[in-house]
C-alpha positions in Angstrom: 76.9 -16.1 -73.7 76.4 -14.3 -70.4 79.0 -11.5 -69.6 80.3 -12.0 -66.3 82.8 -9.2 -65.9 84.1 -6.6 -68.4 86.4 -9.2 -69.6 84.8 -12.6 -68.9 81.9 -14.3 -70.4 80.5 -17.8 -69.1 79.4 -20.2 -71.8 78.4 -23.6 -72.5 79.4 -26.1 -75.3 77.1 -24.3 -77.8 78.7 -21.1 -77.1 82.3 -22.3 -77.4 81.4 -23.8 -80.8 79.6 -20.7 -82.3 82.1 -18.7 -84.2 79.3 -16.1 -84.8 78.8 -15.8 -81.1 82.4 -15.5 -80.4 82.9 -12.9 -82.9 79.7 -10.9 -82.2 81.0 -10.7 -78.5 84.6 -10.0 -79.5 85.9 -13.0 -77.6 89.4 -13.8 -78.8 90.4 -16.3 -76.3 88.8 -19.6 -75.2 90.3 -21.6 -72.2 90.0 -25.2 -72.5 91.2 -26.9 -69.3 91.1 -30.7 -69.4 90.0 -31.8 -66.0 87.4 -34.1 -64.8 84.4 -32.6 -62.8 84.1 -35.1 -59.9 84.9 -35.2 -56.3 88.4 -36.5 -56.6 89.5 -34.4 -59.4 92.0 -31.6 -58.3 90.3 -28.8 -60.4 91.9 -26.3 -57.9 95.3 -26.9 -59.5 94.1 -24.7 -62.3 92.7 -21.8 -60.6 95.6 -19.6 -60.3 96.7 -20.1 -63.9 93.3 -19.6 -65.4 92.9 -16.3 -63.3 96.3 -15.2 -64.6 95.4 -15.9 -68.2 91.9 -14.1 -67.8 93.8 -11.1 -66.4 96.5 -11.1 -69.0 94.0 -11.2 -71.8 91.9 -8.6 -70.0 94.9 -6.3 -69.8 95.6 -6.4 -73.3 91.9 -5.3 -74.1 90.6 -8.9 -74.9 87.8 -10.8 -73.5 87.8 -14.7 -72.5 85.0 -17.2 -72.6 85.2 -19.8 -69.8 83.3 -22.9 -70.6 80.8 -24.3 -68.0 79.3 -27.7 -68.5 76.7 -28.2 -65.9 84.5 -14.2 -60.3 85.7 -11.6 -59.2 89.1 -11.9 -57.4 88.2 -10.0 -54.3 84.7 -11.2 -53.8 83.9 -13.7 -51.2 82.9 -17.2 -52.6 79.3 -16.8 -51.8 79.3 -13.2 -53.3 81.1 -14.6 -56.6 78.3 -17.2 -56.6 75.6 -14.7 -56.3 77.1 -12.5 -58.9 77.4 -15.3 -61.5 73.8 -16.5 -60.9 72.6 -12.9 -61.4 74.4 -13.3 -64.9 73.4 -16.9 -65.6 70.7 -18.2 -63.6 71.3 -21.9 -64.3 74.4 -22.7 -62.5 75.1 -25.8 -60.6 78.9 -26.8 -59.8 79.4 -30.2 -58.4 79.9 -30.7 -54.8 83.6 -31.9 -55.5 84.2 -28.5 -57.2 82.4 -26.6 -54.4 84.8 -28.2 -52.0 87.8 -27.3 -53.9 86.6 -23.5 -54.2 85.9 -23.4 -50.4 89.6 -24.7 -49.8 90.8 -22.1 -52.5 88.9 -19.2 -50.8 90.5 -20.3 -47.4 93.9 -20.3 -49.3 93.4 -16.7 -50.7 91.7 -15.2 -47.8 92.5 -17.3 -44.7 88.8 -17.6 -44.0 85.7 -19.4 -45.4 82.7 -17.3 -45.5 80.7 -20.2 -47.3 80.3 -23.4 -45.6 78.8 -26.9 -46.3 75.7 -28.3 -44.6 74.0 -31.7 -44.6 71.2 -32.6 -47.1 69.7 -35.4 -48.4 72.2 -35.5 -51.1 75.1 -35.2 -48.8 77.1 -32.2 -47.8 76.1 -29.0 -49.9 77.0 -25.2 -50.0 75.0 -23.3 -47.5 74.0 -21.0 -50.6 71.5 -23.9 -51.5 70.3 -24.7 -48.1 67.0 -22.9 -48.4 66.3 -23.7 -52.1 65.3 -27.2 -51.8 66.4 -28.3 -55.3 69.4 -30.3 -53.9 67.3 -32.5 -51.8 66.0 -34.3 -54.9 69.4 -35.2 -56.2 
């Protein structure tokens, strides 16, 4: 499981089910948030509580594993994406999740540094604009 920050790991189903991996990385908290990952799902309703839980565990010296099936609180959304991608090269949040992240960035900072652009697969975050991989979806 890639370490994203000093208190946060990002993993998949295999990581969350591996007691050896969790033990070897000293991960004592696994957050399971039951939400659908689709355009209509209100994933953003969980952002504040999940961030608070990760912070709470970290201040007590613990580590958290956040499960990803397909950041840093002061970073821009584009910066947070770049950071996570540097730790875990295969990331691809759904377009609906991106829309909610963009809205959340505006809620936190009053500005959107990341925008959506038109592509063959619909509106996509501009961080993928030059990669071409979204045109095939």
